[in-house]
N, C-alpha and C positions, 0 to 999 in steps of 0.2 A: 701598518694593519693585516691581520691574518685574515684571507679568508678562506671557507671551507662549503664543501658538497651539503645543504641540507636534506630534507626528505625528499623523495620522490617515488616515482611509479609511472609506468606504462601500461598500454594492451590497446584493444581494438574495442571501439564502442560503436552502438547501435548495428550489431550485424543482425540484421532481417532475414529471417527464416521462418519459411512456411512449409507443414510437416504435414504431408497427406497418406492417411492409412486407406488402405482399398481392401477391404474385405469381401469378396465378390464386387456386386454393384453397390454396396455402400459403403461410403467413402467417409472418413473422419479427418479434421484438420485441428491442428493446433498454429497458431499464427504467435510468432515470437520476435522479440526484440531483446538482443543478447551483448551484457556489453562485459568486457574481461579487462582486470588489472592487475598488474603482475608488482611486485616489489620485492628487493633482496639487495644482494650485492653487484649495486651496477653502478658503482665510479666508474670505472675504468672508461666506459664509456662516455660519460659526463667529461671526464678530465682531460683522457685522451684519446679519445674517440677510437677504445678497443672495444671491439662488437662482436670480441667472441665469445660472451656470454648469453647475447641478447638474441631470444626467439624474436621471428620477426613478428610483427602486430598482423600480417598476412595470414605466418601459419598459425596464430591462435585464430583468425578465422575459420581458417580451414577446418581447423579440430570442432569447432562448434556444428560445422554440417558434417563432418566424418561421424561424429556421435551422434548425431542425428539418426543417419541412415545406421549406423553401427547397433545402437543402444535402443533408438526411439526417442522419444519424449511421455514417459507415463506421467511424469507431472514437474513442474517447471522448478519444486527445489528441488527433486532426485537428478533433474538434468544438470542443474547447477551446483552439487555435491560431485557428481561423476565429475566434472568440467574442473571443478576446484582442486579436486585431490589429482588427479592428471597432471596440472601445471605443477603444481607443488613435487609433486613425488617426481616427475622426470627432469623436473630440470634442478641441477645441484644447487645454482646461487641463487634461487626463488624461494623466500621463507613464505611469501605470504600471496593469496592467489584472491580476490574477489570477484564473484560472477553477479552481475545482476540482472536480473530477465522481466521485461514486460510480458505480460499475456494479455492481445485481444480478443473478444471474443467474437463468436459467428455463433445466431440462428439458422437450425436449422432449415432449408425449404424443400428439403427432397434429398433422394439417395446420394445425390454429389452436386446439389446444390445450398447455397447460405449465403445469408443475409447480414453486413456486418453490423454488430451489435452498436449499443450506444456508445456514451464517452466512459464509461466503465473500464479500468485495466487490473487485469491482476497482476503482482509482483512478487519479485522474491530476489533475496539477496544472499549469497553465500560466501562467508569468508572463511579462508583455510590455513592455519599456518602449521608448522611443525607440531605445534602442541595442544592447537585446538583447533574446533570448527563451529563456527555460528551460523543458523539459520534463522533470516528473517521475513515474514512471508506477509501479505498484507494485500489493498487493494486503492485507486486513486477514482474520483471520479465517480461514486454510487451517489446518486441526489435523490434524495429522501425528502418527502414533504408530509406534515401532518396541517391538516385544515383548520381543527380546533385543537383542545386538550392543551392547551399551550398560555402562559399570562407572561407577565413581565413587570412587577411592581416593586415598591420599598427601595429601590436604590436613592443611590447619592443624589442629592440636587445642588448644585453649584451657581452661582449666575451664568452660567453660556448652557446649561440645560431647559432645552426646548421638547424632548422628548413624553408623550404623553402615555401615563402608566395604562397596562392593558390588562382585563380580566381575559379575554379570547381573541388571539391573532394566530397570524400563518405561520409554523414554522419551518423551514426548510435546510438546506446544508447539502453539500457536496462532500460526502466521506471520503476522507485520505485517511486509512489506518494503516500502522505498524505493527505485526505481532511478531513477539520473539520464542524461539523454540527451547526446551531441553530434549536434546536427545537428535540423532539423524536416522533412524531406521522408522518412518512414519507413517499412516497410510495418509499421504501430503494430499490426495486427494478429497476424501473425507474431511480431512481438518480443514480445510480451505474451506469447503461447503459450509461445515459447522461453525465456524468462525464467523464466516460472511452471514449466517441465517442468526446468529446468535446478536450481530450487529443489527439486523433489520429488525426483528423481534422487539429489543429493548428500545431503536426509537420509536415503534409502534406503537408498545406497550406503555411507555412511560407520559403519566401526567407529568407534562414539564414547565415550572417554574420558573427556568431560566436555561439557555444552551448549556450553560459549563453542569447543570445536572442531568441533562440526558447525555452528555459525553462519557460521565461517572459510571450512569448507567449502562452505557452500553459498553465500556470496558470489562465493568463487573459482568454482565453476563456473557461474556466471552471467556474471562476467566473461571467463571463456573462452571459453564457449558462443557471447555475445552482443557484437561486438565496437564494436557502437552506444552500450553503455551503457559509464559512465564510473566509476560509484559507486554501491554500493549499500549501503543501510542496514538492518540488520535486529535488530527486538524481537524475543525468544523468551522468553515466559511457561514457565518447566518445571511444567508440569501433573503434580504428582507423585501416584504410584501409591505406594501404601505395602504392605507384605505383612501380611495380617489373622493375629493371633495364633490358631490353633484351637486348640492345648492345653485350653486350659478344657473342649473336647469330646471329647480323646482321638482328636484328627486332626493329623496331620502338613498341612503346606504346603509343598509342595517347589515355590514359585514359581510357584503358579497361582492365587491367590484376592486380590486388592486391593479397596483402598478406594481409588476414584478424589476426589483434593480439591481444592477451587476455590479457597480460602485458607486461610492466605497461601502464597505463591508465592515461586520465584525466578525474578527476570529478569535475563535475561542481553541486553545490547544492544552493537552494535558497528558498525564500518563498514570496508566491504572497497573498497579502490579501487586505480587504476591508478599505480603509483608514478610514470608520467607518460603523457601523451596517446601511448595506443597500445602501450601495455607494461604487460604485467600483474604485480604485485607478486612480485619473486623467491622470498620465501620463498615457499616452494610446499609448506606445511603443510599442505593440508587438501586433497589431491589427492583421484582420484577411488577 
């Protein structure tokens, strides 16, 4: 029996970095969680313990901090590109570097005081090889709710179906979105803000007959508004809000009192992409 080494990679996970920019008495804050993964010709260290081509993960961590000081963090996509490019070009045996960054938001309370934002997290993943560079950005934990303008009916009923049809329901979700860019010389801050705004606007402005329809509308709006983005992948948990039966207490409930459940939940996932480079999918079923 022949045994061989398969695919492998290594790196430093979850390097916590807080960068403070001091402009007089006013400070700005970037709060990041950076993970680096390297792959290439690393057989020797696995097969014989020869570490001559291994860049220690501690050095990778130190690079993150040194680059934050030397170059700043103007955008997590730009920061990831700089790091990925460095690892591939400085290490001859490394052919692929992937840098994944999460950014945690803070609300300003004063010139140098901040309050941690809610659960929403901005993300970016940069993959650099000798031949190509890919940048993917996104967000997780963006919780949205429409208290009306949502229906759900006309679905399959089998012997196990108990869900009543509705013409007026709460629609709520926690958006997990990933979008893929073409090019690497972009206004990353402006693009992120625009993509996020497109997601929110489409959710708010879509009269929803299903969460799937809303998903398509959100992805469609991002591609319509942001020509630098080629594909959007969305994962939308349906955060159910169930009408409470108040008849045992002699009370009606005209769509006003709900119980918010956290599990189980429906999970709607899908990808919206350009049919070809530079052309939005002509199946314009999720307009504004």
